Phi, psi and omega in degrees: 000137177240127187221127184253134182228146178074183177075127179284142182285335177276004179297135182237064184294152169271340178223132169263124179255120191243139175221149171255126188244145160207115171056040184228061178305317177295315183293319186291327180293315185295319172300311177307308184295328173288327174292321179298319182288317188263357182257117178256354170277166179287140186212159164236156177244129174240120167260117177264113188256127177267056168085033176297158169300150178299322182299335184269004180243008184303313183287318177302316182302326187278353184270121185278338183265017179236149166264112178265118178245099186272108179283331171089347179208164180280109178252010170101156180299300192296326178298320182296321183291317174302316179298320177292327174293322176302325187258004181290136182270340187270160174285337177249144182232138178228118175255121180243143174293143180302334183261028182235169170209162174272147195243353190203157169293172171062015179299314184294312176301323180290320177296316184296312180297321175302313184293315183287345188290341180215105183296350176275347174285115185240001181202138168242129178222201180236151182294128182258177173297184190297324183286352179214141186279343183232137175249141193273013180307319190212139163224136183226136186194176176265126180305316184299321179296309180298321183285321186289337181254012177063027185280132179237147177269003189295147169282120179250115184298146183070358175238333174218162182255355183196176179302136177074005184293310175299325175304318178303308179298318177300314180295311179296329179293337180274000174099008178258179187252149163247119178275122185246121180282149183259156175277142187230181174312133185270129169283326187278338182067024178249171173298162186105176181247143174242116183270130180267146168216127183056038176074012180237144171296124185238319177233133177249132180233118186284130178291137183054030189298312182260348194284340182276347169059042191297331182270008180225097190304329187281343182240002186297137179241156182258336179204142176226124176050035188076009185250121190269158175301320179300313178295328177296311184293326174295319174297322176292327178296311173310316179302320191278347169271002170301124178308317178300317180290320181302312182301315181305314190270355184067034178267153168214063191290123175256356182297151171306140181288051178256150184297314184286329177291319178295320176300305171314313179305308182299321178293320179291319176291332175295316185293329180283317181289324178300324181276017183045042180053021176280144179302141180277062176224169180306142180305320181288331166295322171298321182284336178287317179295323178302323184288331193242357176280149180227147190294346185253026184267161170236143186234136165254118189238129178250109183104096180281153178182212181292340179294324181298320182286318185295317177292320183300337188261006190226344182228174190282322185207141177235133175241117188235142171246135181221134178265338184269122183300327180293310182294323176302318174291316174303308184295319181295323185286321186292317175308310178301313184297329183260010178061041187251006194280347180294324190252010178233124173254099184259126186238134173269121191219078192292344184235024183290337177288335176266320176260246175216162171293158176285173183294127181247112185287149171078170180250164184231148180295327182224132171248131188230107179256117173223232176073204186300148173299313178299124177090354186296326173299320176302314183296318180297308177305316183295328192248357184299334180262007178266354180273132184259326190239309186218142175236117186251134170228127174271161177060046180283001170285353184269071185286335184286349177254328187239014182303323177303313182293322174304309187301317181299316177298314177293337178290346179289345185082010180278138178306136182246130178244123178258135178238124179219120180238147165086184182281341187277168186282347197305143180216147171236134185239142174237114175271134179265106185295135175243000000 
């Protein structure tokens, strides 16, 4: 299946930035956010996807400022580069590896100036190892020259050893030049390459960033060239603790710098952002809350998540309890990043679903119960008398687990509103306290 998504048809960019993606949601976000931050000339972003799993495309599909070309299968890196070049709108094209990102402002202006400084230069790439003249983190060229001369970036067995090697030899064979950018001293101090332009680190390229296929269980690898998946994940985690990278992604990670902790953190954060910070309840229940929330209200929330952020922007006070350390850290960091800590009391309580919540003083306009399945009835019984206006429970289709709690709420005689949207069984219920 081929599906094109995004991009305004009237856009007239100066540079088309293309990347070929496969099952690399974290790398795609880092690359695209770096483009957004550091590119000041008019540009467009084209992502050619080589058959990623649907779960690895959620974030990309939500971006309105990119052209996402979903091929549905893996046609190869070089073919994806050729296809992206065909649909590019700008006179200049820059192809970046999905596991690379831009490190500084004015990078595009400097590339264009370098290219235009010598009419004989028809391609800018990066210096490769001894067995190949070019390394693929970056290619820059004029679209018209490449297409008019039938230049392809495909890997050709017995002719090239990697993407764009034949393109290099074809251009040189026509009597033109290929300018090769050098690897320089590293700002990050990590494995991987930092490509220099005008004496500055400009493009960072992570080693083996996509080749482990860590986000696709069917293609996942444990070792490449003696380099293990565990080491790859550890180095990736270190990268995401670099202040410059955290700024690009809006992160303030406090998790331990262990590969799995980092991975879990990023998965939870991605889930929250993919949902656009909407509460994880039925949409019609969210609409009900929008109509009934007031800025002076207080909320007691059991089970922190995107609802915590959403409520913090709409009420006076949220007191939230979370038992999962990863979610606790994700929500803590997001509240800090958005300046919402003043009206949120976020509590880490790892065993409340097994024992009991600590004593919580006062009453609340809204009590919102979600969180772990285990112990939810106990939580309902403990908090039923703390709600002044609404008592909310998610997943109320699970009568086999929570019936006693539902019966207790119904026994109050409070009007009950059940919200069920879509084809699945999920239901959110709201009792209006009288």
